[in-house]
DRENTORKOL-3810 file (N, C-alpha, C; in nm, 4 decimals):
REM DRENTORKOL-3810
@n.u->0.0847; n.v->-0.1177; n.w->0.0000; ca.u->0.0000; ca.v->0.0000; ca.w->0.0000; c.u->0.0893; c.v->0.1241; c.w->0.0000
@n.u->0.0635; n.v->0.2132; n.w->-0.0927; ca.u->0.1459; ca.v->0.3334; ca.w->-0.1061; c.u->0.0934; c.v->0.4435; c.w->-0.0152
@n.u->0.1837; n.v->0.5091; n.w->0.0524; ca.u->0.1469; ca.v->0.6182; ca.w->0.1426; c.u->0.1346; c.v->0.7472; c.w->0.0614
@n.u->0.0141; n.v->0.8040; n.w->0.0556; ca.u->-0.0093; ca.v->0.9261; ca.w->-0.0204; c.u->-0.0009; c.v->1.0508; c.w->0.0669
@n.u->0.0385; n.v->1.0346; n.w->0.1894; ca.u->0.0482; ca.v->1.1505; ca.w->0.2791; c.u->0.1591; c.v->1.2436; c.w->0.2311
@n.u->0.1429; n.v->1.3717; n.w->0.2602; ca.u->0.2414; ca.v->1.4720; ca.w->0.2221; c.u->0.3645; c.v->1.4613; c.w->0.3122
@n.u->0.4807; n.v->1.4618; n.w->0.2506; ca.u->0.6059; ca.v->1.4634; ca.w->0.3251; c.u->0.6829; c.v->1.5868; c.w->0.2834
@n.u->0.7381; n.v->1.6591; n.w->0.3790; ca.u->0.8081; ca.v->1.7827; ca.w->0.3492; c.u->0.9207; c.v->1.7633; c.w->0.2488
@n.u->0.9913; n.v->1.6501; n.w->0.2559; ca.u->1.1032; ca.v->1.6302; ca.w->0.1648; c.u->1.0572; c.v->1.6018; c.w->0.0219
@n.u->0.9282; n.v->1.5707; n.w->0.0011; ca.u->0.8765; ca.v->1.5533; ca.w->-0.1339; c.u->0.8945; c.v->1.6803; c.w->-0.2154
@n.u->0.8776; n.v->1.7962; n.w->-0.1517; ca.u->0.8863; ca.v->1.9227; ca.w->-0.2234; c.u->1.0260; c.v->1.9429; c.w->-0.2822
@n.u->1.1278; n.v->1.8872; n.w->-0.2211; ca.u->1.2631; ca.v->1.9027; ca.w->-0.2707; c.u->1.2826; c.v->1.8294; c.w->-0.4024
@n.u->1.2046; n.v->1.7283; n.w->-0.4265; ca.u->1.2173; ca.v->1.6513; ca.w->-0.5500; c.u->1.1293; c.v->1.7080; c.w->-0.6603
@n.u->1.0429; n.v->1.8004; n.w->-0.6257; ca.u->0.9521; ca.v->1.8554; ca.w->-0.7251; c.u->0.8286; c.v->1.7702; c.w->-0.7458
@n.u->0.8156; n.v->1.6638; n.w->-0.6690; ca.u->0.6998; ca.v->1.5754; ca.w->-0.6857; c.u->0.5982; c.v->1.5933; c.w->-0.5737
@n.u->0.6244; n.v->1.6856; n.w->-0.4853; ca.u->0.5359; ca.v->1.7062; ca.w->-0.3713; c.u->0.4222; c.v->1.7997; c.w->-0.4050
@n.u->0.3593; n.v->1.8484; n.w->-0.3018; ca.u->0.2451; ca.v->1.9370; ca.w->-0.3150; c.u->0.2958; c.v->2.0796; c.w->-0.3040
@n.u->0.3309; n.v->2.1391; n.w->-0.4169; ca.u->0.3830; ca.v->2.2751; ca.w->-0.4175; c.u->0.2705; c.v->2.3762; c.w->-0.3993
@n.u->0.3084; n.v->2.4990; n.w->-0.3731; ca.u->0.2119; ca.v->2.6062; ca.w->-0.3491; c.u->0.1094; c.v->2.6170; c.w->-0.4602
@n.u->0.1550; n.v->2.6186; n.w->-0.5846; ca.u->0.0633; ca.v->2.6424; ca.w->-0.6954; c.u->-0.0151; c.v->2.5174; c.w->-0.7340
@n.u->0.0068; n.v->2.4069; n.w->-0.6627; ca.u->-0.0725; ca.v->2.2869; ca.w->-0.6875; c.u->-0.2041; c.v->2.2889; c.w->-0.6097
@n.u->-0.2208; n.v->2.3847; n.w->-0.5210; ca.u->-0.3469; ca.v->2.3965; ca.w->-0.4468; c.u->-0.4590; c.v->2.4179; c.w->-0.5491
@n.u->-0.5713; n.v->2.3483; n.w->-0.5360; ca.u->-0.6761; ca.v->2.3551; ca.w->-0.6388; c.u->-0.7244; c.v->2.4969; c.w->-0.6706
@n.u->-0.7396; n.v->2.5818; n.w->-0.5713; ca.u->-0.7898; ca.v->2.7170; ca.w->-0.5974; c.u->-0.6853; c.v->2.8038; c.w->-0.6672
@n.u->-0.5589; n.v->2.7761; n.w->-0.6424; ca.u->-0.4530; ca.v->2.8506; ca.w->-0.7099; c.u->-0.4330; c.v->2.7943; c.w->-0.8506
@n.u->-0.4364; n.v->2.6636; n.w->-0.8617; ca.u->-0.4215; ca.v->2.5955; ca.w->-0.9905; c.u->-0.5288; c.v->2.6428; c.w->-1.0889
@n.u->-0.6491; n.v->2.6664; n.w->-1.0389; ca.u->-0.7618; ca.v->2.7141; ca.w->-1.1203; c.u->-0.7272; c.v->2.8461; c.w->-1.1904
@n.u->-0.6510; n.v->2.9320; n.w->-1.1234; ca.u->-0.6149; ca.v->3.0612; ca.w->-1.1819; c.u->-0.5281; c.v->3.0424; c.w->-1.3063
@n.u->-0.4430; n.v->2.9436; n.w->-1.3007; ca.u->-0.3560; ca.v->2.9156; ca.w->-1.4146; c.u->-0.4316; c.v->2.8403; c.w->-1.5239
@n.u->-0.5049; n.v->2.7364; n.w->-1.4855; ca.u->-0.5689; ca.v->2.6483; ca.w->-1.5831; c.u->-0.6941; c.v->2.7118; c.w->-1.6435
@n.u->-0.7851; n.v->2.7588; n.w->-1.5592; ca.u->-0.9123; ca.v->2.8123; ca.w->-1.6085; c.u->-0.9037; c.v->2.9584; c.w->-1.6501
@n.u->-0.8283; n.v->3.0382; n.w->-1.5752; ca.u->-0.8223; ca.v->3.1816; ca.w->-1.6042; c.u->-0.7096; c.v->3.2146; c.w->-1.7030
@n.u->-0.6153; n.v->3.1207; n.w->-1.7197; ca.u->-0.5066; ca.v->3.1431; ca.w->-1.8134; c.u->-0.3974; c.v->3.2364; c.w->-1.7635
@n.u->-0.3902; n.v->3.2552; n.w->-1.6319; ca.u->-0.2872; ca.v->3.3433; ca.w->-1.5766; c.u->-0.1525; c.v->3.2734; c.w->-1.5823
@n.u->-0.0483; n.v->3.3441; n.w->-1.6250; ca.u->0.0838; ca.v->3.2800; ca.w->-1.6336; c.u->0.1419; c.v->3.2487; c.w->-1.4964
@n.u->0.2202; n.v->3.1428; n.w->-1.4928; ca.u->0.2964; ca.v->3.1040; ca.w->-1.3737; c.u->0.4400; c.v->3.1472; c.w->-1.3975
@n.u->0.4882; n.v->3.2363; n.w->-1.3117; ca.u->0.6239; ca.v->3.2886; ca.w->-1.3261; c.u->0.7155; c.v->3.2103; c.w->-1.2324
@n.u->0.8028; n.v->3.1286; n.w->-1.2908; ca.u->0.8859; ca.v->3.0378; ca.w->-1.2110; c.u->1.0320; c.v->3.0783; c.w->-1.2082
@n.u->1.0706; n.v->3.1781; n.w->-1.2898; ca.u->1.2104; ca.v->3.2218; ca.w->-1.2892; c.u->1.2155; c.v->3.3722; c.w->-1.3139
@n.u->1.3300; n.v->3.4313; n.w->-1.2869; ca.u->1.3429; ca.v->3.5766; ca.w->-1.2931; c.u->1.3334; c.v->3.6307; c.w->-1.4352
@n.u->1.3727; n.v->3.5518; n.w->-1.5350; ca.u->1.3605; ca.v->3.6013; ca.w->-1.6722; c.u->1.2129; c.v->3.6064; c.w->-1.7150
@n.u->1.1328; n.v->3.5077; n.w->-1.6754; ca.u->0.9882; ca.v->3.5132; ca.w->-1.7033; c.u->0.9262; c.v->3.6341; c.w->-1.6330
@n.u->0.9685; n.v->3.6579; n.w->-1.5100; ca.u->0.9174; ca.v->3.7710; ca.w->-1.4331; c.u->0.9501; c.v->3.9028; c.w->-1.5041
@n.u->1.0742; n.v->3.9187; n.w->-1.5456; ca.u->1.1162; ca.v->4.0424; ca.w->-1.6128; c.u->1.0406; c.v->4.0625; c.w->-1.7434
@n.u->1.0219; n.v->3.9548; n.w->-1.8187; ca.u->0.9492; ca.v->3.9640; ca.w->-1.9457; c.u->0.8045; c.v->4.0058; c.w->-1.9203
@n.u->0.7426; n.v->3.9451; n.w->-1.8205; ca.u->0.6027; ca.v->3.9754; ca.w->-1.7877; c.u->0.5881; c.v->4.1206; c.w->-1.7426
@n.u->0.6748; n.v->4.1655; n.w->-1.6519; ca.u->0.6647; ca.v->4.3009; ca.w->-1.5987; c.u->0.7039; c.v->4.4066; c.w->-1.7019
@n.u->0.7749; n.v->4.3656; n.w->-1.8068; ca.u->0.8137; ca.v->4.4586; ca.w->-1.9114; c.u->0.7047; c.v->4.4870; c.w->-2.0128
@n.u->0.5973; n.v->4.4121; n.w->-2.0072; ca.u->0.4860; ca.v->4.4337; ca.w->-2.1002; c.u->0.4116; c.v->4.5621; c.w->-2.0637
@n.u->0.3457; n.v->4.6243; n.w->-2.1619; ca.u->0.2668; ca.v->4.7443; ca.w->-2.1314; c.u->0.1498; c.v->4.7113; c.w->-2.0382
@n.u->0.1071; n.v->4.8102; n.w->-1.9614; ca.u->-0.0091; ca.v->4.7928; ca.w->-1.8753; c.u->0.0274; c.v->4.7765; c.w->-1.7291
@n.u->-0.0766; n.v->4.7520; n.w->-1.6508; ca.u->-0.0602; ca.v->4.7317; ca.w->-1.5070; c.u->-0.0700; c.v->4.5819; c.w->-1.4806
@n.u->0.0214; n.v->4.5322; n.w->-1.3982; ca.u->0.0283; ca.v->4.3894; ca.w->-1.3690; c.u->0.0175; c.v->4.3662; c.w->-1.2188
@n.u->-0.0548; n.v->4.2626; n.w->-1.1831; ca.u->-0.0660; ca.v->4.2229; ca.w->-1.0432; c.u->-0.0019; c.v->4.0857; c.w->-1.0271
@n.u->0.1001; n.v->4.0801; n.w->-0.9432; ca.u->0.1607; ca.v->3.9516; ca.w->-0.9105; c.u->0.0916; c.v->3.8961; c.w->-0.7874
@n.u->0.0428; n.v->3.7751; n.w->-0.7969; ca.u->-0.0153; ca.v->3.7062; ca.w->-0.6819; c.u->0.0945; c.v->3.6209; c.w->-0.6196
@n.u->0.1368; n.v->3.6607; n.w->-0.4999; ca.u->0.2370; ca.v->3.5862; ca.w->-0.4238; c.u->0.1585; c.v->3.5094; c.w->-0.3175
@n.u->0.1341; n.v->3.3803; n.w->-0.3420; ca.u->0.0401; ca.v->3.3073; ca.w->-0.2564; c.u->0.0910; c.v->3.2713; c.w->-0.1176
@n.u->0.2206; n.v->3.2456; n.w->-0.1040; ca.u->0.2661; ca.v->3.1902; ca.w->0.0234; c.u->0.2287; c.v->3.0436; c.w->0.0300
@n.u->0.2383; n.v->2.9850; n.w->0.1455; ca.u->0.2138; ca.v->2.8428; ca.w->0.1652; c.u->0.0679; c.v->2.8186; c.w->0.2029
@n.u->-0.0119; n.v->2.7578; n.w->0.1127; ca.u->-0.1539; ca.v->2.7368; ca.w->0.1418; c.u->-0.1794; c.v->2.6366; c.w->0.2544
@n.u->-0.0799; n.v->2.5559; n.w->0.2868; ca.u->-0.0967; ca.v->2.4598; ca.w->0.3953; c.u->-0.0843; c.v->2.5305; c.w->0.5301
@n.u->0.0139; n.v->2.6185; n.w->0.5410; ca.u->0.0361; ca.v->2.6897; ca.w->0.6672; c.u->-0.0458; c.v->2.8175; c.w->0.6801
@n.u->-0.0854; n.v->2.8771; n.w->0.5676; ca.u->-0.1572; ca.v->3.0038; ca.w->0.5714; c.u->-0.2929; c.v->2.9884; c.w->0.5044
@n.u->-0.3972; n.v->2.9824; n.w->0.5844; ca.u->-0.5314; ca.v->2.9596; ca.w->0.5314; c.u->-0.5818; c.v->3.0779; c.w->0.4489
@n.u->-0.5219; n.v->3.1958; n.w->0.4643; ca.u->-0.5634; ca.v->3.3120; ca.w->0.3845; c.u->-0.5280; c.v->3.2956; c.w->0.2368
@n.u->-0.4323; n.v->3.2097; n.w->0.2056; ca.u->-0.3897; ca.v->3.1916; ca.w->0.0669; c.u->-0.5066; c.v->3.1488; c.w->-0.0214
@n.u->-0.5845; n.v->3.0528; n.w->0.0230; ca.u->-0.6994; ca.v->3.0065; ca.w->-0.0562; c.u->-0.8010; c.v->3.1188; c.w->-0.0732
@n.u->-0.8234; n.v->3.1978; n.w->0.0316; ca.u->-0.9159; ca.v->3.3117; ca.w->0.0219; c.u->-0.8679; c.v->3.4099; c.w->-0.0839
@n.u->-0.7392; n.v->3.4415; n.w->-0.0806; ca.u->-0.6825; ca.v->3.5370; ca.w->-0.1769; c.u->-0.6983; c.v->3.4857; c.w->-0.3200
@n.u->-0.6871; n.v->3.3541; n.w->-0.3394; ca.u->-0.7015; ca.v->3.2948; ca.w->-0.4724; c.u->-0.8438; c.v->3.3084; c.w->-0.5255
@n.u->-0.9407; n.v->3.3242; n.w->-0.4371; ca.u->-1.0797; ca.v->3.3448; ca.w->-0.4769; c.u->-1.1072; c.v->3.4948; c.w->-0.4952
@n.u->-1.0452; n.v->3.5768; n.w->-0.4124; ca.u->-1.0688; ca.v->3.7214; ca.w->-0.4142; c.u->-1.0091; c.v->3.7889; c.w->-0.5380
@n.u->-0.8869; n.v->3.7522; n.w->-0.5760; ca.u->-0.8199; ca.v->3.8229; ca.w->-0.6855; c.u->-0.8976; c.v->3.8179; c.w->-0.8176
@n.u->-0.9523; n.v->3.7044; n.w->-0.8608; ca.u->-1.0306; ca.v->3.7068; ca.w->-0.9852; c.u->-1.1527; c.v->3.7992; c.w->-0.9753
@n.u->-1.2128; n.v->3.8066; n.w->-0.8566; ca.u->-1.3270; ca.v->3.8973; ca.w->-0.8381; c.u->-1.2828; c.v->4.0427; c.w->-0.8504
@n.u->-1.1675; n.v->4.0752; n.w->-0.7933; ca.u->-1.1140; ca.v->4.2115; ca.w->-0.8050; c.u->-1.0799; c.v->4.2423; c.w->-0.9507
@n.u->-1.0228; n.v->4.1449; n.w->-1.0175; ca.u->-0.9867; ca.v->4.1607; ca.w->-1.1591; c.u->-1.1100; c.v->4.1977; c.w->-1.2412
@n.u->-1.2218; n.v->4.1313; n.w->-1.2159; ca.u->-1.3460; ca.v->4.1621; ca.w->-1.2878; c.u->-1.4053; c.v->4.2954; c.w->-1.2421
@n.u->-1.4028; n.v->4.3218; n.w->-1.1123; ca.u->-1.4593; ca.v->4.4454; ca.w->-1.0587; c.u->-1.3897; c.v->4.5676; c.w->-1.1197
@n.u->-1.2588; n.v->4.5577; n.w->-1.1367; ca.u->-1.1827; ca.v->4.6684; ca.w->-1.1952; c.u->-1.1758; c.v->4.6583; c.w->-1.3480
@n.u->-1.2675; n.v->4.5804; n.w->-1.4047; ca.u->-1.2833; ca.v->4.5677; ca.w->-1.5497; c.u->-1.1499; c.v->4.5433; c.w->-1.6190
@n.u->-1.0740; n.v->4.4541; n.w->-1.5603; ca.u->-0.9463; ca.v->4.4106; ca.w->-1.6183; c.u->-0.8504; c.v->4.5272; c.w->-1.6402
@n.u->-0.8495; n.v->4.6227; n.w->-1.5481; ca.u->-0.7563; ca.v->4.7365; ca.w->-1.5536; c.u->-0.6130; c.v->4.6901; c.w->-1.5296
@n.u->-0.5989; n.v->4.5671; n.w->-1.4837; ca.u->-0.4676; ca.v->4.5064; ca.w->-1.4626; c.u->-0.4782; c.v->4.3599; c.w->-1.5011
@n.u->-0.3651; n.v->4.3016; n.w->-1.5387; ca.u->-0.3642; ca.v->4.1576; ca.w->-1.5610; c.u->-0.2951; c.v->4.0924; c.w->-1.4423
@n.u->-0.3005; n.v->3.9615; n.w->-1.4369; ca.u->-0.2525; ca.v->3.8901; ca.w->-1.3192; c.u->-0.1621; c.v->3.7737; c.w->-1.3574
@n.u->-0.0673; n.v->3.7461; n.w->-1.2687; ca.u->0.0214; ca.v->3.6309; ca.w->-1.2852; c.u->0.0495; c.v->3.5719; c.w->-1.1478
@n.u->0.0865; n.v->3.4452; n.w->-1.1476; ca.u->0.1174; ca.v->3.3727; ca.w->-1.0249; c.u->0.2681; c.v->3.3648; c.w->-1.0065
@n.u->0.3141; n.v->3.3967; n.w->-0.8869; ca.u->0.4562; ca.v->3.3854; ca.w->-0.8562; c.u->0.4796; c.v->3.2467; c.w->-0.7974
@n.u->0.5618; n.v->3.1683; n.w->-0.8648; ca.u->0.5876; ca.v->3.0300; ca.w->-0.8246; c.u->0.6945; c.v->3.0246; c.w->-0.7144
@n.u->0.6970; n.v->2.9127; n.w->-0.6452; ca.u->0.7865; ca.v->2.8926; ca.w->-0.5304; c.u->0.9327; c.v->2.9323; c.w->-0.5535
@n.u->0.9956; n.v->2.8943; n.w->-0.6692; ca.u->1.1396; ca.v->2.9213; ca.w->-0.6826; c.u->1.1776; c.v->3.0695; c.w->-0.6723
@n.u->1.0867; n.v->3.1610; n.w->-0.7081; ca.u->1.1224; ca.v->3.3036; ca.w->-0.7044; c.u->1.0419; c.v->3.3823; c.w->-0.6020
@n.u->0.9548; n.v->3.3149; n.w->-0.5270; ca.u->0.8674; ca.v->3.3872; ca.w->-0.4348; c.u->0.9456; c.v->3.4727; c.w->-0.3353
@n.u->1.0459; n.v->3.4170; n.w->-0.2713; ca.u->1.1221; ca.v->3.4923; ca.w->-0.1699; c.u->1.1901; c.v->3.6136; c.w->-0.2320
@n.u->1.2481; n.v->3.5971; n.w->-0.3514; ca.u->1.3142; ca.v->3.7097; ca.w->-0.4185; c.u->1.2143; c.v->3.8204; c.w->-0.4512
@n.u->1.0952; n.v->3.7831; n.w->-0.4983; ca.u->0.9933; ca.v->3.8825; ca.w->-0.5331; c.u->0.9480; c.v->3.9567; c.w->-0.4080
@n.u->0.9214; n.v->3.8831; n.w->-0.3003; ca.u->0.8760; ca.v->3.9471; ca.w->-0.1761; c.u->0.9838; c.v->4.0396; c.w->-0.1206
@n.u->1.1042; n.v->3.9879; n.w->-0.1074; ca.u->1.2127; ca.v->4.0664; ca.w->-0.0482; c.u->1.2524; c.v->4.1837; c.w->-0.1375
@n.u->1.2567; n.v->4.1615; n.w->-0.2679; ca.u->1.2956; ca.v->4.2669; ca.w->-0.3611; c.u->1.1982; c.v->4.3832; c.w->-0.3653
@n.u->1.0750; n.v->4.3581; n.w->-0.3252; ca.u->0.9729; ca.v->4.4625; ca.w->-0.3255; c.u->0.9301; c.v->4.5005; c.w->-0.1842
@n.u->1.0013; n.v->4.4480; n.w->-0.0852; ca.u->0.9749; ca.v->4.4769; ca.w->0.0559; c.u->0.8302; c.v->4.4441; c.w->0.0965
@n.u->0.7809; n.v->4.3317; n.w->0.0441; ca.u->0.6483; ca.v->4.2821; ca.w->0.0797; c.u->0.6714; c.v->4.1466; c.w->0.1456
@n.u->0.6694; n.v->4.1444; n.w->0.2768; ca.u->0.7128; ca.v->4.0245; ca.w->0.3474; c.u->0.5986; c.v->3.9320; c.w->0.3878
@n.u->0.4765; n.v->3.9821; n.w->0.3940; ca.u->0.3614; ca.v->3.9005; ca.w->0.4347; c.u->0.2938; c.v->3.8409; c.w->0.3119
@n.u->0.2435; n.v->3.7188; n.w->0.3282; ca.u->0.1660; ca.v->3.6552; ca.w->0.2219; c.u->0.0324; c.v->3.6098; c.w->0.2792
@n.u->-0.0646; n.v->3.5899; n.w->0.1931; ca.u->-0.0614; ca.v->3.6140; ca.w->0.0493; c.u->-0.0529; c.v->3.7646; c.w->0.0205
@n.u->-0.0001; n.v->3.7970; n.w->-0.0972; ca.u->0.0131; ca.v->3.9378; ca.w->-0.1336; c.u->-0.0187; c.v->3.9581; c.w->-0.2807
@n.u->-0.0747; n.v->4.0747; n.w->-0.3089; ca.u->-0.0944; ca.v->4.1210; ca.w->-0.4454; c.u->0.0017; c.v->4.2386; c.w->-0.4628
@n.u->0.0937; n.v->4.2284; n.w->-0.5577; ca.u->0.1924; ca.v->4.3340; ca.w->-0.5806; c.u->0.1697; c.v->4.3885; c.w->-0.7223
@n.u->0.1480; n.v->4.5186; n.w->-0.7305; ca.u->0.1122; ca.v->4.5832; ca.w->-0.8565; c.u->0.2324; c.v->4.6548; c.w->-0.9173
@n.u->0.2440; n.v->4.6445; n.w->-1.0513; ca.u->0.3532; ca.v->4.7060; ca.w->-1.1259; c.u->0.2984; c.v->4.7799; c.w->-1.2478
@n.u->0.3669; n.v->4.8872; n.w->-1.2846; ca.u->0.3428; ca.v->4.9552; ca.w->-1.4118; c.u->0.4797; c.v->4.9925; c.w->-1.4670
@n.u->0.5019; n.v->4.9659; n.w->-1.5943; ca.u->0.6296; ca.v->4.9971; ca.w->-1.6598; c.u->0.7480; c.v->4.9383; c.w->-1.5829
@n.u->0.7313; n.v->4.8181; n.w->-1.5313; ca.u->0.8388; ca.v->4.7488; ca.w->-1.4618; c.u->0.8652; c.v->4.7966; c.w->-1.3204
@n.u->0.7913; n.v->4.8969; n.w->-1.2732; ca.u->0.8115; ca.v->4.9529; ca.w->-1.1394; c.u->0.6943; c.v->4.9160; c.w->-1.0488
@n.u->0.7243; n.v->4.8810; n.w->-0.9255; ca.u->0.6169; ca.v->4.8527; ca.w->-0.8304; c.u->0.5433; c.v->4.9833; c.w->-0.7988
@n.u->0.4103; n.v->4.9768; n.w->-0.8049; ca.u->0.3292; ca.v->5.0950; ca.w->-0.7717; c.u->0.2454; c.v->5.0724; c.w->-0.6466
@n.u->0.2501; n.v->4.9519; n.w->-0.5909; ca.u->0.1767; ca.v->4.9271; ca.w->-0.4673; c.u->0.1624; c.v->4.7794; c.w->-0.4386
@n.u->0.1274; n.v->4.7508; n.w->-0.3146; ca.u->0.1092; ca.v->4.6113; ca.w->-0.2732; c.u->0.0016; c.v->4.6033; c.w->-0.1660
@n.u->-0.0658; n.v->4.4912; n.w->-0.1649; ca.u->-0.1656; ca.v->4.4633; ca.w->-0.0618; c.u->-0.1345; c.v->4.3261; c.w->-0.0034
@n.u->-0.0636; n.v->4.3244; n.w->0.1101; ca.u->-0.0362; ca.v->4.1962; ca.w->0.1757; c.u->-0.1530; c.v->4.1541; c.w->0.2643
@n.u->-0.1654; n.v->4.0236; n.w->0.2830; ca.u->-0.2675; ca.v->3.9652; ca.w->0.3706; c.u->-0.4078; c.v->3.9870; c.w->0.3125
@n.u->-0.5044; n.v->3.9111; n.w->0.3617; ca.u->-0.6428; ca.v->3.9250; ca.w->0.3174; c.u->-0.7066; c.v->4.0428; c.w->0.3892
@n.u->-0.7855; n.v->4.1193; n.w->0.3136; ca.u->-0.8493; ca.v->4.2424; ca.w->0.3633; c.u->-1.0003; c.v->4.2354; c.w->0.3462
@n.u->-1.0671; n.v->4.3354; n.w->0.4026; ca.u->-1.2098; ca.v->4.3527; ca.w->0.3746; c.u->-1.2247; c.v->4.3986; c.w->0.2291
@n.u->-1.3359; n.v->4.3631; n.w->0.1678; ca.u->-1.3603; ca.v->4.3964; ca.w->0.0273; c.u->-1.3454; c.v->4.5471; c.w->0.0027
@n.u->-1.4064; n.v->4.6294; n.w->0.0888; ca.u->-1.3995; ca.v->4.7750; ca.w->0.0705; c.u->-1.2559; c.v->4.8255; c.w->0.0781
@n.u->-1.1750; n.v->4.7641; n.w->0.1631; ca.u->-1.0346; ca.v->4.8020; ca.w->0.1739; c.u->-0.9623; c.v->4.7734; c.w->0.0424
@n.u->-0.9907; n.v->4.6572; n.w->-0.0181; ca.u->-0.9324; ca.v->4.6259; ca.w->-0.1487; c.u->-0.9712; c.v->4.7319; c.w->-0.2513
@n.u->-1.0996; n.v->4.7672; n.w->-0.2547; ca.u->-1.1471; ca.v->4.8632; ca.w->-0.3552; c.u->-1.0752; c.v->4.9968; c.w->-0.3411
@n.u->-1.0645; n.v->5.0459; n.w->-0.2196; ca.u->-0.9975; ca.v->5.1744; ca.w->-0.1949; c.u->-0.8496; c.v->5.1657; c.w->-0.2313
@n.u->-0.7830; n.v->5.0625; n.w->-0.1818; ca.u->-0.6383; ca.v->5.0503; ca.w->-0.2061; c.u->-0.6065; c.v->5.0331; c.w->-0.3545
@n.u->-0.6836; n.v->4.9532; n.w->-0.4251; ca.u->-0.6534; ca.v->4.9308; ca.w->-0.5670; c.u->-0.6803; c.v->5.0574; c.w->-0.6476
@n.u->-0.7858; n.v->5.1311; n.w->-0.6137; ca.u->-0.8091; ca.v->5.2598; ca.w->-0.6821; c.u->-0.6898; c.v->5.3525; c.w->-0.6625
@n.u->-0.6385; n.v->5.3585; n.w->-0.5404; ca.u->-0.5218; ca.v->5.4430; ca.w->-0.5123; c.u->-0.3990; c.v->5.3949; c.w->-0.5884
@n.u->-0.3775; n.v->5.2644; n.w->-0.5895; ca.u->-0.2618; ca.v->5.2074; ca.w->-0.6603; c.u->-0.2689; c.v->5.2363; c.w->-0.8081
@n.u->-0.3870; n.v->5.2160; n.w->-0.8693; ca.u->-0.4010; ca.v->5.2373; ca.w->-1.0139; c.u->-0.3847; c.v->5.3838; c.w->-1.0520
@n.u->-0.4112; n.v->5.4736; n.w->-0.9584; ca.u->-0.3960; ca.v->5.6180; ca.w->-0.9847; c.u->-0.2502; c.v->5.6619; c.w->-0.9818
@n.u->-0.1628; n.v->5.5815; n.w->-0.9224; ca.u->-0.0208; ca.v->5.6172; ca.w->-0.9110; c.u->0.0501; c.v->5.5971; c.w->-1.0443
@n.u->0.1517; n.v->5.6757; n.w->-1.0622; ca.u->0.2401; ca.v->5.6603; ca.w->-1.1776; c.u->0.3656; c.v->5.5876; c.w->-1.1315
@n.u->0.4265; n.v->5.5171; n.w->-1.2213; ca.u->0.5544; ca.v->5.4529; ca.w->-1.1872; c.u->0.6574; c.v->5.5617; c.w->-1.1594
@n.u->0.7518; n.v->5.5315; n.w->-1.0727; ca.u->0.8532; ca.v->5.6308; ca.w->-1.0330; c.u->0.9361; c.v->5.6761; c.w->-1.1506
END
């Protein structure tokens, strides 16, 4: 009988249950078509495109129950703001670099960019009205 339980060392082999394998996060990639950014060159290419981009930095869905909530909230925000920004998923290999490089240490986080420059971030899960206010403010900002 094979043991299907999660083992921490499974993640080191790439065969374990990674962050983006969570069903609600996976849905964003599979159903919504959001890109998964797994290396710094993909990240740079994505952020170099015209428009406003939101990086979803999920964190660990096993240890942080807010991650699943954020995976449900972001598509709703995307529609509410009539696709004023596009979205991508930050994969495990570059998550720490993205968080630290943008001084966003809490997850889950939505980090917004325009013209390759960060224009704002919303760490942790918030009230809906707080998201609406913060995203309006972020979208009104110009890149430095």
